[in-house]
N, C-alpha and C positions, 0 to 999 in steps of 0.2 A: 443630332444626326440620327437617321433611320437604322435601326439595328434588326436585322433579320435573324430569328432564333429558330432554328430547325430542331424538333423534338426527334430523337432516335428512338429511345425506348425508355419507359418509366421516368427515371430522373436524368437520363443522359441527353444532352443538348449539344448542338453545334452552332458556332458562329464563324463567319467567314470575315476576315480582317484585311484590309488593304492599306499599304504604307506606300507614300511616294519615295520613289528611288532617290530623287534630289535631296529629300529630308535626311535619308540614311547617309548619304555621301556627305553633306554638309556637316553632320554631327561627327562623322569619322575623321573628316579633315580637321575639324575643331579640336578634337581630342588628341590627334597626332601632333598638332601644332602645340598644344600645352605640353604634351609628353617630351617634344623636342627641346623644351626650355630646360629640362631637368635631367635627360637621359645622359648616361655615361658610357661611352664606347672607346675602345682603344684606338689611338691614333686621332683622337678629336678632343678638343677641350669642351668641358660642359657647356651645353647650350649652343654649340656650334656644329653640331651634327647635321649635315645636309638632310632636308625633308625627304628625298628619294631613298636615303639609307634608313631613316627611321621607318618610313612606310613599308620598306622591304622587310625589316626585322620584325615590327610590330603591327603591320597591317592587318594580318588575319586575326589576331586576337582581339584588336580593338574593334574590328568589324563584327566579331561575334558578339562582343560586349554591348555594342550599339543596338545590334539585331534583337538580342534578348531584352534590353532595356525598352527599346520602342514597341516591340510586340507586346511585352507585358503591360505597357502604359495603355496601348491600343485595347488590349483585352479588358483591362480594369475599367477603362472609359465605356467601352461597349457594355459590359455587364451592368454597370451603374446606370446606363442610359435605359437599359431593358428592365431595370430594378430586379435583377437576379441575385438570389442568395447561393453564392457559388460554395460547393463542398469539395475541398481539396484543390489540387493543383490541375490546370488543364494540360492536355496533350496537344501540343502545337506542330503542325506539320506544314512545309511550304506547298503551295498549290500551283499546278501548271495553269497556263492559259490566263495569266493576269493581263489586264490592259496595258497599253503602252505606257512606259514610264511609272508602272506600279508593281509592288510585290503583293501578293496575296497569301494568306495562311488560313488553315482551318484550325479552329480551336474546338476540340472535343472535352466536354467536361460535365460534372454532375452538379445538380442543384440540390439544396436541402428540401426535404418533402414537406408537403402539407400534412400536419399532425391532426388527426380527428380524435378527440377524447369523448367517448360516448357518455351518456348520463350516468353518473357516479351513485345514484341513488339506488341503483340495482346491484352495485358491487358489494361484496361481503367481505369484511376485514375483521380478524380476530385480533382483539386488544388485550394483551396480557397485563396484569397488575401483580404486585407482590409487597408484602410487608417485612419490616425488619422486626424480629421478635426477640425476646430475651435470650432464647437458645442460641441465636446467631451471635449475639453480643458475647455470651458465655464462650462459645467456640473461638470466637476472634480473640478473646482475653487469653485462652489456652495457648493460641499460636504465639501471641506476644510473650507469654511467659516462657514458652519453649526457646524462643528466640534468644532469651536473656538467662537460660539455666546454666548451672554450673555442674561440674562433674568431680566426683571424690572416689579414689580408689576404694574397691570393695575388698572384703577378706579373701585370703588366698583359696580357701575352700568354697567360696560363693559361686553358684552356677549363673551363667548369664541369662537374663530375662528380658522381656520387652522393656524398652526405655534405657536400658544400658548402653553405655558406649563401650565397644570392644576395639582393642588393638590387635590385629592379627597379620601373620604372614600366610600367604596362600601361593599355590602354583597349580595351574590346570593343564591338561594335555588331551588332545584329540587323537585317538588311535595311537597313543603313545608318544606323540610329538608335541613339544610345546608350542603355543601359538601367541601372537602378538597381544598384548594386553591381558594375558592370562596369569601374569606373576606380579606380586607386590610384597613389599616388606613394610612393617610398621603402618598398616593400612586402618584406618579407623572408620567406623560407621555405628549408627545407632540402632539396635536391634528392634524389629517390629514396626519400622517406619518405611519400609518399602524401598529403602536406598540401594538394596541388593535383590537379586532374584530371590524367589520364594524358597527354593532348594538350598540355597546358600544361607538364608537366615534360619530356616529349619535345622540345618546342620550345626550351626553355631550355638542356637539356643540349648541352654542346659550344659554346655561345656564350661569347664573351669580353666583358670590361668594355668598355662603349662600343658593342657591337653591337646592332642592332635587327632584328626579325624579325616578319613577318606571317603568321599561320597560322589555319587553320579550327579550330573546336572545338565539337563536338556535346554539348550538355547532355543527361544521361541522363534518361529519362521520370520516373524517381522522385527527381529533383534536388531538394533542399530549397527551393530558390527556385522557387516554383511559377509565377511570371511567365515563366521562362526554361526550365523543365523541357521537354525533348523538342525544344527548339529549336536551330537552328545559327547560331553567331556567329562574327564574324571579330575576331581579336585582334591587337593590335600590341603588342610588349613591347620594352622596352630595358633591357639589363642594365647597371646602374650600379657595382656592386661585386661581387666573388667572394672569400669567405673560406672557408679550409679548416679543418676541424674537427680538434681535438686532444683525444683522450680521456685521462683521467687513468690513470696505471698502477694495476694491482691490486696494492696494497702496504699497509704499515701506515699510511701517510698517508691513504689512502682509507678505510680502516677507521676511523681516527679522526675523520675529516670526518663520517663516518655515525653516530657516536656509539656505535659498538661497545665495549662494556665490555672485552672481551678484544681490544684493537687490533692483532690479527695477521691475516694472509690466512685462516689456518685458523678464527680466531674470527669473521671476517666471513662466510665459507662456512657456518659452523655456524649463525649467525644467520639467514642467508638461508634455510637448509633448514627451520629451526624455523618461520619464518613462513610458507613456502610449504606445509609439512605442516599447519599451521593451517588455510590456506585450502582445502587439499584436503580436509581433514576436513570444513569446513563445506559444502562443494560437494557432496561425496559424500552428506552427511546429507540435504541438500535434495533430490538426485536420487532417493535411495532412499526418503525420506519421501514424495515424489510417488508412487513406484511403489506403495508401500504403501497410500496413500489411495485410489488407482485401484482396488486389489484390494479394499478395504473396501467402497467403493461398489458394486462389482460382485457383492459377496456379502452384501449387506444388502437387506431389503425393509422398506419404509415408505411412507407416503402423505406428501405435502408440504403443510404447512398454507399456503394461498394468502396469507394476511395476512403471514406472516413472510417469504415470498418478495417480496411487494410492498414490504415495509419494507427489505429487502436492495436492491432495485432502487432505491428512493427514495435511500438512502444513496450508491449508485454514481453516480447522476446528480447528486447534489450534490457528490460528489467530483470528476466530470468538470468541473462548472462551477467549482469552486475551482481546479483546474488551468488552466482557461481564463483565469481571473481573474490567476492567478499570471503567466501569459504575457503579461498586458497587453491581453487581449481586451476590447474595449468591450462593455458590457451583458452581460457573461458570465452574470450571474444570471438574465437572461431568455433565454439561448441555448436554441433549439429542440433539445433532444436527445431522441431517440425512446427511450423507456424499454425497448422490446423487444430492443434491441441488447444490453441487459444481462441478459435473462431467463435465457438458458442459463447464464451464469457464476453468476448469483444462485441458480438453483435448485441448482447443483453445491455452492455455498457453504453453503447451508441444509442440503441433504442430508448433506454430509460433516459439518458441525458437529453435526447430530443423531446421526449414527452414532458419531462419535468419542466424544460425551457418553455414549452408552449403553455402549461398549466401556470407557470409563474408570470409569463407574459399577459395571459388572458385575464389573471385575477389579481393583478398587481401585489405579488407575494415576494417582491424583493426585500432583501435584508435592510432593515433600517438601522441607522448608526447606534441607537440606544439598545437594538437587540444584540448587535455585534459586541457592544460593551458589556452588556449583562452576561453574555456567554463567556467572554474573557474572564470577567470577575469571577464566575462560577468555576471556571477551570483553574484559576489561580488559588481559590480558597483553600485547596488542599495542601498548598506549598507552605513552607515556613515563612518566607517573605513574599507575600502575593504582589506587593506593589512591583517588586522586581520582574515577576513573570509577566504582569500586565505590560511593563515598559518593553519586555522581550517580544510580545506579540505586535505591539504598535511600532516596534522599531524596524519591521521587515514587512513590506508590502506582500510578499509571497505568503507569509504566515497569516497576514490578514485576510488575504483572499481565500486560504483554506477555511478559516473561521466563517467567513462570510458565506461559502458554499455549504457548510453544515447548518448555518441559521436558515438559509433558503430552503434545504431540505426539510428542516424542522417546520418551517412555515407550511410546506407543501403536505406534510404529514398531518399537522393539525387541520388543514383545509379539507383534505380527503375524509378525514375521520368525521368531520362535521357534516358531510354529504353521504356518505356510504351507510350501508346496514352494518352496524358494528356489534360483533359478539363479544362480550366482555369474559375473560377467563382469569380466575385468579390462580396463580401458581405459588408454590412454596419458595420460600428463600433459597433453600438448598437446591431445588430444581432449576431456578432462574440462574445460579451462580455456576451450575454445572453445565449450562448451555453454552456453546460456542458463540462468539459474536456479539 
């Protein structure tokens, strides 16, 4: 059939659909007859309800279903005939002035844009690199030792110092009034590790078991407890016990306790290096991928389908409500979340998705089965039982699709880095690990 597609503006299009009235009526009658075989009504045996009664009770709803189905089918057929890539759902309204025996509808919708990716040889991308050095391994070893440290009570006259675990009672007041979370008994923390606010640690440092002290404490303006953020409190703290920490030695026993196959100091350091290098690789990939995606967006020309952006905003709003619900917020599903706060991020996601899809299509960068397997194997390698993790990924199509999306992004990243002007920059291990994302 010939489909007349009218361009309204940019990506918006309109198609007029016509349906024979007899086709609608015939389908409604057929569905009512099928319904009459099973419908139950007071005063009638099942399957014996008169058709006029069935039509009176269910006619409107069946008519509505048939109209939706037939108009949807007609729109899908017309869009396919016109070879349109429809974005989002069409808005369909009945049209007056249809020919005798016909119903007419206007379908207004958006199509996906043409994406033009400009020559990438002029794009500049900063590519980071980093190395795992012995200092990083030493610090990781220190963390592992701290996780396995033991504590022994110190002498009664010993003063608390950094690294000691103290047991304290404390009570805080703001303008002479107690506040929620400001009081605790037999509370433990390690001095000098930032577990408490600096003023609190400074007050306890140097105290002995049995000592009490009163001190002021100013809560930061961005403190997580909103009721006390930015306020000044007075605390009284009593030290009840001081324990010195003892770190395990770096030896074969430590390696064995950590489950290292080669239970030697060298084997332990090699295992730490391997894990750190894996983490560095993933962080570098994430950072470099972001730089590539920024370059792609800057070098692409396209219009954004409003319906797709709105659908992305709706998903993000629902995600925000789900997160509030997880936090135990009452009536989270009704929380007033302004959609516009997500608009810029949603537009970037949609723009990036369309550009990446075009680059993948034009350059055959789809994920290959062996790439997906290699990525899953790498993810599983850090677990105690890699084979179980591999089965977990392959046992769920949704999880496999997520891995496939990551592999495609990696392919795009490598492709762009091979075309663009790359500025290599080495960063320290500490700098890379301190960066978010």
